[in-house]
C-alpha positions as CSV (number, residue, x, y, z in Angstrom):
1,M,0.2,-0.4,0.1
2,R,2.5,2.5,1.3
3,R,4.6,2.1,-2.0
4,S,1.4,2.9,-4.2
5,L,1.1,6.2,-2.7
6,I,4.3,7.3,-3.9
7,P,3.6,8.0,-7.4
8,A,0.2,10.1,-5.9
9,V,2.1,11.8,-3.6
10,L,4.9,12.6,-6.1
11,L,2.3,13.8,-8.5
12,L,0.9,16.4,-6.1
13,C,4.1,17.5,-5.3
14,I,5.4,17.7,-8.7
15,T,2.0,19.9,-9.6
16,I,2.1,21.9,-6.3
17,A,6.0,23.2,-5.5
18,P,6.8,25.0,-8.6
19,A,3.5,27.2,-8.2
20,R,4.5,27.4,-4.4
21,A,8.2,28.8,-5.0
22,Q,7.5,31.2,-8.3
23,Q,5.4,33.2,-5.5
24,A,7.3,35.5,-3.2
25,A,4.6,38.1,-2.1
26,E,1.3,36.7,-0.8
27,P,-0.8,35.5,-3.2
28,T,-3.7,37.8,-4.2
29,P,-7.7,35.8,-3.8
30,E,-7.9,34.7,-7.7
31,Q,-4.0,33.0,-7.3
32,T,-5.3,31.2,-4.5
33,I,-8.2,30.5,-5.7
34,A,-6.6,29.1,-8.8
35,A,-3.9,27.1,-6.5
36,L,-6.8,25.5,-4.5
37,R,-8.6,24.2,-7.8
38,S,-5.0,23.2,-9.7
39,Q,-4.6,21.1,-6.1
40,W,-7.5,19.7,-6.5
41,Q,-7.2,18.0,-9.9
42,A,-4.2,17.0,-8.8
43,L,-5.0,15.1,-5.9
44,F,-8.4,13.8,-7.5
45,V,-6.4,12.6,-10.4
46,A,-3.6,10.8,-8.1
47,S,-6.3,9.2,-6.3
48,L,-7.7,8.0,-9.7
49,L,-4.3,6.4,-11.0
50,N,-3.4,5.5,-7.4
51,A,-7.3,3.1,-7.3
52,R,-6.6,1.8,-11.0
53,A,-3.3,0.6,-9.7
54,H,-5.1,-1.3,-7.4
55,G,-7.1,-2.5,-10.4
56,Q,-9.8,-0.4,-9.7
57,S,-11.6,0.6,-12.7
58,T,-12.3,4.4,-13.5
59,A,-16.4,4.2,-12.6
60,E,-15.5,1.9,-9.6
61,F,-13.1,5.0,-8.4
62,G,-16.0,7.1,-8.4
63,T,-18.7,5.3,-7.6
64,S,-16.6,4.7,-4.2
65,I,-16.3,8.6,-3.8
66,G,-19.7,8.7,-4.4
67,R,-21.0,6.5,-1.8
68,I,-18.5,8.9,0.9
69,F,-20.3,11.8,-0.2
70,A,-23.8,10.9,-0.6
71,P,-25.2,11.2,2.9
72,S,-23.4,14.6,3.3
73,W,-26.5,15.6,0.5
74,A,-29.9,16.4,1.8
75,Q,-31.8,13.5,2.5
76,D,-35.0,14.8,0.9
77,L,-32.6,15.6,-2.4
78,T,-34.8,16.4,-5.6
79,P,-33.3,16.6,-9.2
80,Q,-33.4,20.6,-9.1
81,G,-31.3,20.1,-5.7
82,L,-28.8,17.6,-7.1
83,A,-28.3,19.9,-10.8
84,R,-28.2,22.9,-8.9
85,G,-25.9,21.6,-6.2
86,M,-23.5,20.0,-9.0
87,R,-23.5,23.5,-10.9
88,A,-22.0,24.8,-8.1
89,N,-19.7,22.2,-7.3
90,I,-18.5,22.0,-11.1
91,R,-18.1,25.9,-10.5
92,L,-16.0,25.6,-7.7
93,I,-13.5,24.0,-9.4
94,G,-13.1,26.5,-12.1
95,L,-15.5,24.9,-15.0
96,E,-18.7,25.9,-16.6
97,A,-21.9,25.0,-15.4
98,E,-25.4,26.1,-16.5
99,L,-28.8,24.8,-15.7
100,L,-30.9,24.7,-18.5
101,E,-33.9,23.3,-17.2
102,D,-35.4,23.4,-14.1
103,T,-38.8,21.6,-13.7
104,T,-40.8,19.7,-10.8
105,E,-39.7,16.5,-13.3
106,Q,-36.4,17.2,-14.1
107,A,-33.2,19.7,-13.7
108,V,-30.6,19.7,-17.1
109,V,-27.2,20.8,-16.0
110,R,-24.4,21.4,-18.7
111,F,-20.8,21.6,-18.2
112,S,-17.4,22.1,-19.4
113,H,-14.3,19.5,-19.8
114,P,-11.0,20.6,-18.1
115,D,-9.0,22.5,-20.8
116,S,-7.8,18.8,-22.8
117,A,-4.3,20.4,-23.9
118,Q,-3.5,21.5,-20.1
119,F,-4.7,18.3,-18.9
120,S,-2.9,16.3,-21.0
121,T,0.4,18.4,-20.6
122,R,0.2,17.7,-16.4
123,Y,-1.5,14.2,-16.3
124,G,-0.8,12.3,-19.6
125,A,2.3,11.2,-19.0
126,R,1.3,9.4,-15.9
127,G,-1.8,7.9,-17.5
128,A,-4.6,10.6,-17.0
129,T,-6.8,11.7,-19.8
130,V,-9.8,13.9,-19.5
131,T,-12.4,11.4,-20.1
132,D,-10.9,9.5,-17.3
133,Y,-11.8,12.5,-15.5
134,D,-14.9,13.0,-16.8
135,E,-16.1,9.0,-16.3
136,A,-14.9,9.0,-12.6
137,L,-16.8,12.9,-11.9
138,K,-19.8,10.9,-13.8
139,A,-19.8,7.8,-11.2
140,V,-19.2,10.0,-8.3
141,V,-22.7,12.1,-9.1
142,R,-24.6,8.9,-10.1
143,Q,-23.7,7.1,-7.1
144,I,-25.1,9.8,-4.9
145,A,-28.1,10.4,-7.4
146,V,-28.9,6.4,-6.6
147,D,-28.4,6.4,-3.0
148,H,-31.1,9.5,-2.9
149,G,-33.8,7.9,-5.4
150,L,-32.8,9.8,-8.5
151,V,-31.3,8.9,-11.8
152,W,-28.2,11.3,-13.1
153,D,-28.3,10.7,-17.0
154,Q,-25.2,12.5,-18.6
155,R,-24.2,12.5,-22.4
156,A,-21.7,14.4,-24.4
157,D,-22.8,17.3,-26.1
158,G,-20.3,18.6,-28.3
159,S,-17.2,20.3,-26.3
160,R,-19.7,20.0,-23.2
161,L,-21.6,17.5,-21.1
162,V,-25.1,17.7,-20.2
163,A,-27.0,15.4,-17.0
164,K,-30.1,15.4,-16.6
165,V,-31.7,14.4,-13.4
166,T,-34.8,12.8,-12.8
167,C,-36.6,10.8,-9.7
168,K,-36.3,6.8,-10.4
169,R,-40.0,5.6,-11.6
């Protein structure tokens, strides 16, 4: 177990250390937010790669994370609550997200991927892709939905992802 964590820790250090070394002055709030987003992404990718090294698929990894976070969502979670919450979370990690539909029957959220060129430069040599990232996040939210009696149906729509959230029938 200890040996398998070494690549994850190295990935995190390689990502964070250069950014800190370049900052001589106190970072601005915008720089702090950018650094936190970068660190979140590095930790998520490192965790995904670590899970893969232990024989877990991308979907299995995401599902396990979803199971951990599902109880933190409201017990009476609605499609609108999940869509709005994920829109906010997606924006927090630096991606674009918007609600396309917000009715009593369903909610639809459209959101962006991480920049593929930048992602590939940072993580490609370690075996991670934007597709892995998208699949893992999809599995996280899908599991949160399942645990709350909802359905998270996500598909690609050009350069964006679209998820429709409904109640289980």
